[in-house]
N, CA, C and O of each residue as an XYZ file, in Angstrom:
628
protein
N       0.841     -1.177      0.000
C       0.000      0.000      0.000
C       0.892      1.249      0.000
O       1.813      1.360      0.810
N       0.617      2.166     -0.896
C       1.394      3.401     -0.995
C       0.870      4.419      0.022
O      -0.296      4.812     -0.016
N       1.746      4.831      0.921
C       1.391      5.818      1.934
C       2.020      7.150      1.550
O       3.198      7.213      1.198
N       1.235      8.202      1.620
C       1.706      9.557      1.353
C       1.571     10.379      2.625
O       0.560     10.289      3.322
N       2.579     11.175      2.925
C       2.506     12.115      4.047
C       2.348     13.498      3.431
O       3.160     13.911      2.604
N       1.311     14.207      3.831
C       1.073     15.560      3.322
C       0.562     16.438      4.451
O       0.169     15.943      5.507
N       0.570     17.749      4.219
C       0.010     18.678      5.199
C      -1.497     18.479      5.287
O      -2.167     18.234      4.284
N      -2.004     18.586      6.478
C      -3.450     18.485      6.673
C      -4.136     19.702      6.059
O      -3.556     20.783      5.960
N      -5.378     19.496      5.653
C      -6.210     20.575      5.142
C      -7.434     20.715      6.045
O      -7.731     19.848      6.866
N      -8.115     21.807      5.869
C      -9.349     22.059      6.624
C     -10.340     20.902      6.434
O     -11.034     20.507      7.370
N     -10.392     20.375      5.225
C     -11.332     19.295      4.908
C     -11.001     17.995      5.636
O     -11.860     17.121      5.756
N      -9.787     17.858      6.115
C      -9.374     16.656      6.847
C      -9.872     16.639      8.289
O      -9.881     15.585      8.926
N     -10.283     17.787      8.806
C     -10.572     17.910     10.243
C     -11.602     16.926     10.788
O     -11.382     16.392     11.875
N     -12.713     16.652     10.103
C     -13.631     15.646     10.656
C     -12.947     14.297     10.873
O     -13.175     13.650     11.895
N     -12.118     13.867      9.933
C     -11.408     12.586     10.086
C     -10.382     12.660     11.215
O     -10.202     11.694     11.955
N      -9.709     13.805     11.348
C      -8.736     13.957     12.432
C      -9.424     13.820     13.782
O      -8.884     13.196     14.696
N     -10.612     14.400     13.912
C     -11.348     14.255     15.179
C     -11.746     12.808     15.431
O     -11.750     12.364     16.579
N     -12.078     12.069     14.387
C     -12.361     10.638     14.567
C     -11.136      9.917     15.121
O     -11.252      9.091     16.026
N      -9.973     10.227     14.580
C      -8.746      9.594     15.051
C      -8.400     10.030     16.470
O      -7.887      9.235     17.257
N      -8.676     11.282     16.797
C      -8.454     11.767     18.162
C      -9.340     10.986     19.136
O      -8.896     10.613     20.222
N     -10.565     10.746     18.750
C     -11.473      9.952     19.589
C     -10.957      8.527     19.731
O     -11.027      7.949     20.816
N     -10.439      7.953     18.649
C      -9.852      6.605     18.720
C      -8.681      6.583     19.705
O      -8.541      5.646     20.490
N      -7.845      7.621     19.657
C      -6.727      7.712     20.598
C      -7.229      7.831     22.032
O      -6.693      7.188     22.935
N      -8.251      8.648     22.246
C      -8.787      8.825     23.594
C      -9.324      7.504     24.154
O      -9.167      7.217     25.341
N      -9.946      6.719     23.308
C     -10.439      5.404     23.742
C      -9.249      4.515     24.115
O      -9.277      3.846     25.148
N      -8.208      4.505     23.284
C      -6.998      3.721     23.559
C      -6.365      4.154     24.875
O      -5.876      3.321     25.638
N      -6.374      5.470     25.143
C      -5.768      5.998     26.362
C      -6.723      5.972     27.555
O      -6.447      6.571     28.594
N      -7.845      5.276     27.396
C      -8.815      5.062     28.472
C      -9.452      6.364     28.965
O      -9.756      6.513     30.149
N      -9.647      7.304     28.031
C     -10.254      8.595     28.377
C     -11.236      9.039     27.292
O     -11.127     10.154     26.781
N     -12.196      8.176     26.934
C     -13.071      8.508     25.795
C     -13.927      9.755     25.998
O     -14.313     10.402     25.024
N     -14.226     10.097     27.229
C     -15.083     11.255     27.485
C     -14.306     12.562     27.616
O     -14.899     13.620     27.819
N     -12.992     12.491     27.501
C     -12.171     13.691     27.676
C     -12.044     14.534     26.415
O     -11.550     15.659     26.486
N     -12.473     14.029     25.270
C     -12.429     14.817     24.029
C     -13.676     15.694     24.007
O     -14.788     15.211     23.792
N     -13.472     16.987     24.233
C     -14.603     17.916     24.293
C     -14.518     19.014     23.236
O     -15.439     19.822     23.123
N     -13.448     19.060     22.470
C     -13.298     20.087     21.446
C     -14.369     19.890     20.369
O     -14.665     18.762     19.975
N     -14.941     20.996     19.902
C     -15.921     20.915     18.824
C     -15.203     20.963     17.483
O     -14.068     21.430     17.397
N     -15.854     20.487     16.455
C     -15.269     20.522     15.117
C     -14.996     21.966     14.696
O     -13.942     22.253     14.129
N     -15.924     22.869     14.963
C     -15.723     24.278     14.588
C     -14.501     24.871     15.274
O     -13.702     25.556     14.637
N     -14.352     24.613     16.561
C     -13.194     25.139     17.296
C     -11.895     24.524     16.770
O     -10.891     25.215     16.604
N     -11.931     23.238     16.517
C     -10.763     22.532     15.992
C     -10.340     23.126     14.649
O      -9.162     23.413     14.433
N     -11.305     23.307     13.752
C     -11.015     23.881     12.437
C     -10.467     25.295     12.576
O      -9.453     25.632     11.964
N     -11.130     26.123     13.377
C     -10.689     27.508     13.540
C      -9.280     27.575     14.133
O      -8.486     28.437     13.754
N      -8.971     26.677     15.052
C      -7.654     26.681     15.701
C      -6.525     26.298     14.744
O      -5.379     26.704     14.932
N      -6.857     25.522     13.727
C      -5.838     25.103     12.778
C      -5.857     25.841     11.456
O      -4.843     25.914     10.762
N      -7.022     26.392     11.104
C      -7.148     26.988      9.775
C      -7.827     28.354      9.793
O      -8.166     28.897      8.741
N      -8.023     28.902     10.970
C      -8.634     30.224     11.083
C      -7.633     31.329     10.817
O      -6.565     31.108     10.245
N      -8.006     32.524     11.246
C      -7.174     33.706     11.035
C      -5.794     33.588     11.683
O      -4.795     34.032     11.117
N      -5.750     32.992     12.864
C      -4.493     32.846     13.603
C      -4.324     31.393     14.036
O      -4.598     31.052     15.186
N      -3.873     30.534     13.114
C      -3.734     29.119     13.474
C      -2.734     28.921     14.607
O      -1.720     29.615     14.687
N      -3.034     27.969     15.474
C      -2.139     27.650     16.594
C      -1.596     26.227     16.495
O      -0.736     25.839     17.286
N      -2.082     25.451     15.541
C      -1.536     24.111     15.341
C      -1.385     23.826     13.848
O      -2.042     24.433     13.003
N      -0.488     22.871     13.557
C      -0.229     22.413     12.197
C      -0.169     20.897     12.248
O       0.109     20.306     13.292
N      -0.435     20.276     11.103
C      -0.525     18.821     11.117
C      -0.110     18.221      9.775
O      -0.219     18.848      8.721
N       0.366     16.992      9.859
C       0.626     16.164      8.689
C      -0.278     14.945      8.782
O      -0.531     14.431      9.871
N      -0.760     14.488      7.638
C      -1.606     13.302      7.608
C      -0.949     12.215      6.777
O      -0.212     12.496      5.832
N      -1.225     10.978      7.140
C      -0.777      9.803      6.385
C      -1.984      9.288      5.612
O      -3.012      8.948      6.197
N      -1.847      9.236      4.292
C      -2.966      8.857      3.442
C      -2.576      7.738      2.487
O      -1.400      7.459      2.256
N      -3.601      7.118      1.950
C      -3.436      6.125      0.908
C      -4.678      6.192      0.030
O      -5.772      6.453      0.531
N      -4.527      5.960     -1.270
C      -5.722      5.946     -2.126
C      -6.672      4.833     -1.701
O      -6.239      3.766     -1.266
N      -7.971      5.094     -1.831
C      -8.944      4.035     -1.573
C      -8.725      2.914     -2.579
O      -8.417      3.183     -3.740
N      -8.877      1.660     -2.156
C      -8.803      0.558     -3.128
C      -9.901      0.728     -4.180
O     -10.937      1.333     -3.902
N      -9.682      0.207     -5.362
C     -10.673      0.318     -6.432
C     -12.029     -0.160     -5.951
O     -12.138     -1.167     -5.250
N     -13.048      0.567     -6.332
C     -14.410      0.180     -5.995
C     -14.873      0.661     -4.634
O     -16.040      0.475     -4.292
N     -14.000      1.273     -3.845
C     -14.400      1.725     -2.508
C     -14.524      3.238     -2.434
O     -14.405      3.813     -1.351
N     -14.755      3.882     -3.543
C     -14.916      5.326     -3.535
C     -13.709      6.014     -4.125
O     -12.725      5.375     -4.496
N     -13.799      7.309     -4.205
C     -12.725      8.110     -4.780
C     -11.943      8.785     -3.668
O     -12.386      8.873     -2.523
N     -10.788      9.250     -4.041
C     -10.010     10.016     -3.079
C      -9.051      9.153     -2.307
O      -8.457      8.208     -2.827
N      -8.918      9.510     -1.042
C      -7.916      8.848     -0.215
C      -8.464      8.619      1.182
O      -9.423      9.263      1.608
N      -7.838      7.692      1.880
C      -8.174      7.428      3.274
C      -7.050      7.982      4.140
O      -5.876      7.879      3.786
N      -7.414      8.568      5.274
C      -6.434      9.056      6.234
C      -6.291      8.007      7.325
O      -7.262      7.666      8.002
N      -5.064      7.491      7.493
C      -4.795      6.431      8.454
C      -4.083      6.922      9.706
O      -3.981      6.196     10.695
N      -3.596      8.148      9.660
C      -2.880      8.672     10.815
C      -2.558     10.135     10.626
O      -2.683     10.682      9.530
N      -2.142     10.759     11.710
C      -1.701     12.140     11.623
C      -0.809     12.489     12.801
O      -0.795     11.808     13.826
N      -0.070     13.568     12.622
C       0.762     14.133     13.679
C       0.443     15.613     13.739
O       0.490     16.304     12.722
N       0.119     16.101     14.923
C      -0.272     17.497     15.113
C       0.698     18.150     16.085
O       0.995     17.600     17.146
N       1.189     19.330     15.712
C       2.134     20.030     16.570
C       1.782     21.504     16.698
O       0.984     22.042     15.931
N       2.392     22.135     17.676
C       2.332     23.590     17.814
C       3.684     24.060     18.315
O       4.546     23.248     18.650
N       3.868     25.368     18.367
C       5.146     25.931     18.787
C       5.094     26.193     20.286
O       4.160     26.807     20.803
N       6.108     25.717     20.953
C       6.263     25.949     22.391
C       7.512     26.802     22.585
O       8.506     26.642     21.877
N       7.446     27.691     23.535
C       8.581     28.579     23.768
C       9.133     28.370     25.170
O       8.380     28.328     26.143
N      10.434     28.242     25.266
C      11.126     28.132     26.544
C      12.013     29.360     26.713
O      12.771     29.711     25.809
N      11.922     30.009     27.864
C      12.804     31.143     28.117
C      14.253     30.694     28.208
O      15.161     31.511     28.055
N      14.480     29.436     28.449
C      15.841     28.901     28.535
C      16.378     28.445     27.182
O      17.573     28.567     26.909
N      15.489     27.917     26.333
C      15.973     27.250     25.127
C      15.382     27.770     23.827
O      15.826     27.355     22.757
N      14.400     28.660     23.876
C      13.804     29.194     22.652
C      12.666     28.333     22.129
O      12.029     27.597     22.883
N      12.420     28.435     20.823
C      11.282     27.752     20.205
C      11.535     26.261     20.031
O      12.638     25.821     19.707
N      10.471     25.506     20.260
C      10.510     24.062     20.053
C       9.211     23.625     19.402
O       8.181     24.286     19.534
N       9.271     22.526     18.711
C       8.054     21.898     18.204
C       7.490     21.061     19.344
O       8.195     20.231     19.919
N       6.221     21.278     19.669
C       5.565     20.433     20.663
C       4.628     19.486     19.921
O       3.647     19.916     19.313
N       4.937     18.211     19.976
C       4.114     17.189     19.341
C       2.941     16.880     20.269
O       3.109     16.230     21.301
N       1.781     17.343     19.899
C       0.590     17.127     20.721
C       0.091     15.695     20.577
O      -0.175     15.020     21.571
N      -0.033     15.238     19.345
C      -0.508     13.876     19.105
C       0.127     13.316     17.849
O       0.310     14.016     16.853
N       0.453     12.061     17.918
C       0.783     11.283     16.727
C      -0.088     10.036     16.826
O      -0.024      9.289     17.802
N      -0.892      9.831     15.810
C      -1.911      8.786     15.859
C      -1.874      7.989     14.561
O      -1.829      8.556     13.469
N      -1.892      6.676     14.697
C      -2.086      5.785     13.557
C      -3.246      4.883     13.933
O      -3.237      4.262     14.996
N      -4.235      4.809     13.070
C      -5.405      4.002     13.377
C      -4.980      2.557     13.662
O      -4.049      2.039     13.047
N      -5.666      1.933     14.586
C      -5.266      0.612     15.072
C      -5.054     -0.396     13.943
O      -4.105     -1.180     13.974
N      -5.930     -0.373     12.961
C      -5.845     -1.347     11.867
C      -4.578     -1.188     11.027
O      -4.189     -2.116     10.318
N      -3.933     -0.023     11.097
C      -2.765      0.238     10.249
C      -1.455      0.285     11.027
O      -0.407      0.565     10.444
N      -1.492      0.018     12.326
C      -0.256      0.036     13.107
C       0.664     -1.094     12.656
O       0.205     -2.139     12.195
N       1.968     -0.866     12.796
C       2.951     -1.862     12.419
C       3.366     -1.780     10.966
O       4.106     -2.640     10.488
N       2.905     -0.756     10.246
C       3.237     -0.620      8.826
C       4.151      0.581      8.555
O       4.239      1.064      7.427
N       4.825      1.050      9.604
C       5.815      2.135      9.480
C       5.198      3.508      9.209
O       5.906      4.432      8.808
N       3.884      3.652      9.424
C       3.234      4.948      9.199
C       3.667      5.941     10.269
O       3.910      7.109      9.965
N       3.767      5.496     11.509
C       4.240      6.371     12.584
C       5.646      6.873     12.294
O       5.959      8.037     12.541
N       6.486      6.000     11.776
C       7.859      6.370     11.415
C       7.858      7.452     10.338
O       8.605      8.425     10.436
N       7.026      7.286      9.315
C       6.942      8.288      8.246
C       6.481      9.631      8.796
O       7.030     10.672      8.435
N       5.475      9.613      9.669
C       4.977     10.857     10.261
C       6.040     11.506     11.140
O       6.270     12.712     11.052
N       6.685     10.712     11.984
C       7.671     11.258     12.910
C       8.862     11.843     12.138
O       9.373     12.905     12.494
N       9.291     11.161     11.103
C      10.413     11.673     10.322
C      10.041     12.937      9.546
O      10.897     13.785      9.297
N       8.774     13.064      9.166
C       8.327     14.318      8.529
C       8.331     15.454      9.549
O       8.652     16.592      9.206
N       7.979     15.155     10.796
C       8.050     16.168     11.851
C       9.495     16.620     12.075
O       9.752     17.812     12.241
N      10.424     15.687     12.078
C      11.838     16.030     12.253
C      12.282     16.964     11.127
O      12.977     17.952     11.367
N      11.880     16.645      9.909
C      12.185     17.495      8.752
C      11.625     18.904      8.946
O      12.318     19.899      8.734
N      10.364     18.967      9.350
C       9.690     20.256      9.582
C      10.407     21.058     10.657
O      10.611     22.262     10.502
N      10.785     20.407     11.733
C      11.472     21.091     12.830
C      12.802     21.668     12.342
O      13.173     22.780     12.720
N      13.505     20.930     11.521
C      14.763     21.426     10.969
C      14.518     22.607     10.032
O      15.239     23.603     10.080
N      13.500     22.493      9.180
C      13.173     23.573      8.239
C      12.829     24.865      8.979
O      13.219     25.954      8.557
N      12.102     24.734     10.076
C      11.656     25.910     10.836
C      12.680     26.350     11.883
O      12.458     27.312     12.620
N      13.793     25.636     11.936
C      14.894     25.958     12.846
C      14.495     25.890     14.325
O      14.998     26.653     15.149
N      13.586     24.966     14.644
C      13.287     24.690     16.046
C      14.499     23.965     16.629
O      15.194     23.247     15.911
N      14.756     24.146     17.915
C      15.934     23.519     18.500
C      15.669     22.114     19.038
O      16.605     21.390     19.378
N      14.395     21.730     19.115
C      14.079     20.393     19.592
C      12.609     20.077     19.353
O      11.813     20.959     19.031
N      12.265     18.815     19.514
C      10.877     18.354     19.496
C      10.613     17.774     20.869
O      11.404     16.980     21.379
N       9.504     18.170     21.465
C       9.148     17.651     22.780
C       7.716     17.125     22.743
O       6.902     17.561     21.929
N       7.424     16.191     23.629
C       6.106     15.580     23.697
C       5.968     14.843     25.009
O       6.902     14.787     25.809
N       4.803     14.282     25.220
C       4.539     13.450     26.386
C       4.096     12.065     25.912
O       3.540     11.913     24.825
N       4.352     11.077     26.740
C       3.863      9.732     26.465
C       3.445      9.126     27.805
O       4.123      9.296     28.818
N       2.335      8.429     27.789
C       1.868      7.787     29.020
C       2.842      6.694     29.447
O       3.349      5.944     28.613
N       3.097      6.610     30.739
C       4.112      5.670     31.221
C       3.748      4.205     30.987
O       4.628      3.346     31.050
N       2.489      3.897     30.722
C       2.079      2.519     30.465
C       2.030      2.185     28.978
O       1.794      1.033     28.615
N       2.249      3.175     28.110
C       2.129      2.955     26.666
C       3.452      2.425     26.105
O       4.194      3.149     25.441
N       3.728      1.158     26.382
C       4.984      0.530     25.986
C       5.252      0.582     24.474
O       6.388      0.837     24.073
N       4.238      0.347     23.621
C       4.534      0.441     22.182
C       5.046      1.828     21.786
O       5.984      1.939     20.996
N       4.440      2.876     22.326
C       4.887      4.236     22.001
C       6.271      4.502     22.589
O       7.127      5.084     21.922
N       6.490      4.088     23.813
C       7.803      4.294     24.450
C       8.892      3.597     23.637
O       9.953      4.171     23.393
N       8.631      2.378     23.224
C       9.612      1.645     22.426
C       9.842      2.313     21.070
O      10.966      2.318     20.567
N       8.796      2.872     20.481
C       8.925      3.612     19.224
C       9.862      4.802     19.414
O      10.784      4.995     18.620
N       9.638      5.599     20.455
C      10.457      6.791     20.686
C      11.901      6.444     21.043
O      12.818      7.202     20.728
N      12.104      5.310     21.695
C      13.472      4.884     22.027
C      14.308      4.669     20.772
O      15.526      4.845     20.802
N      13.669      4.290     19.672
C      14.389      4.095     18.412
C      15.022      5.398     17.925
O      15.971      5.380     17.142
N      14.491      6.519     18.391
C      15.012      7.838     18.010
C      15.908      8.421     19.102
O      16.248      9.604     19.071
N      16.280      7.592     20.055
C      17.121      8.022     21.182
C      16.474      9.146     21.984
O      17.156     10.063     22.443
N      15.172      9.071     22.146
C      14.447     10.078     22.921
C      14.882     10.040     24.380
O      15.173      8.978     24.929
N      14.920     11.196     24.987
C      15.204     11.295     26.418
C      13.874     11.363     27.154
O      12.969     12.092     26.750
N      13.764     10.606     28.228
C      12.542     10.574     29.028
C      12.818     11.305     30.333
O      13.689     10.903     31.105
N      12.086     12.363     30.575
C      12.334     13.235     31.723
C      11.383     12.887     32.858
O      10.198     13.217     32.808
N      11.901     12.227     33.869
C      11.078     11.846     35.016
C      11.036     12.934     36.081
O      10.372     12.767     37.103
N      11.724     14.029     35.862
C      11.842     15.056     36.891
C      10.744     16.101     36.893
O      10.764     17.006     37.727
N       9.783     16.002     35.982
C       8.742     17.019     35.884
C       7.377     16.383     36.076
O       7.168     15.231     35.696
N       6.458     17.117     36.655
C       5.080     16.686     36.797
C       4.194     17.549     35.912
O       4.415     18.754     35.799
N       3.206     16.948     35.290
C       2.253     17.717     34.491
C       1.305     18.454     35.419
O       0.869     17.914     36.436
N       0.991     19.679     35.064
C       0.057     20.492     35.857
C      -0.937     21.152     34.927
O      -0.601     21.463     33.785
N      -2.150     21.371     35.393
C      -3.133     22.123     34.624
C      -4.235     22.598     35.556
O      -4.417     22.073     36.654
N      -4.956     23.591     35.098
C      -6.171     24.021     35.795
C      -7.262     24.193     34.740
O      -6.977     24.579     33.607
N      -8.473     23.914     35.101
C      -9.603     24.171     34.212
C     -10.138     25.557     34.502
O     -10.282     25.942     35.663
N     -10.430     26.301     33.463
C     -10.931     27.662     33.647
C     -12.345     27.766     33.117
O     -12.950     28.837     33.178
């Protein structure tokens, strides 16, 4: 199957939300996805976008419609550190369960590395759940550093 990595478009957003919901179910938090499609679209494609994304696609097999299917995506935004400057923050990298193990995550992650270099970010940072062994093992292939010295914090407003 030929996989293409391309920039996400506004028209991709409904499918991206489906994949986000799939990820939330995998992460045992299906009710935590509360973003609306309109807000999601505006945040990525409105007047002042705050996120950017790449999608992994493949043409539909003959007889199953026209166009392409989206099997995964990686979404990032810019994070700023007063100590280190701009970084790419990888919010989510998702490959639909049926397509895992086919190197789609690798293609997406390597496209992010390319993007970070093009934009002259000094690093890529992200979070991974401590029980998500497949993801941890994936990131270890890239010599990722795992920082146990920080705790996540948030407040709801």
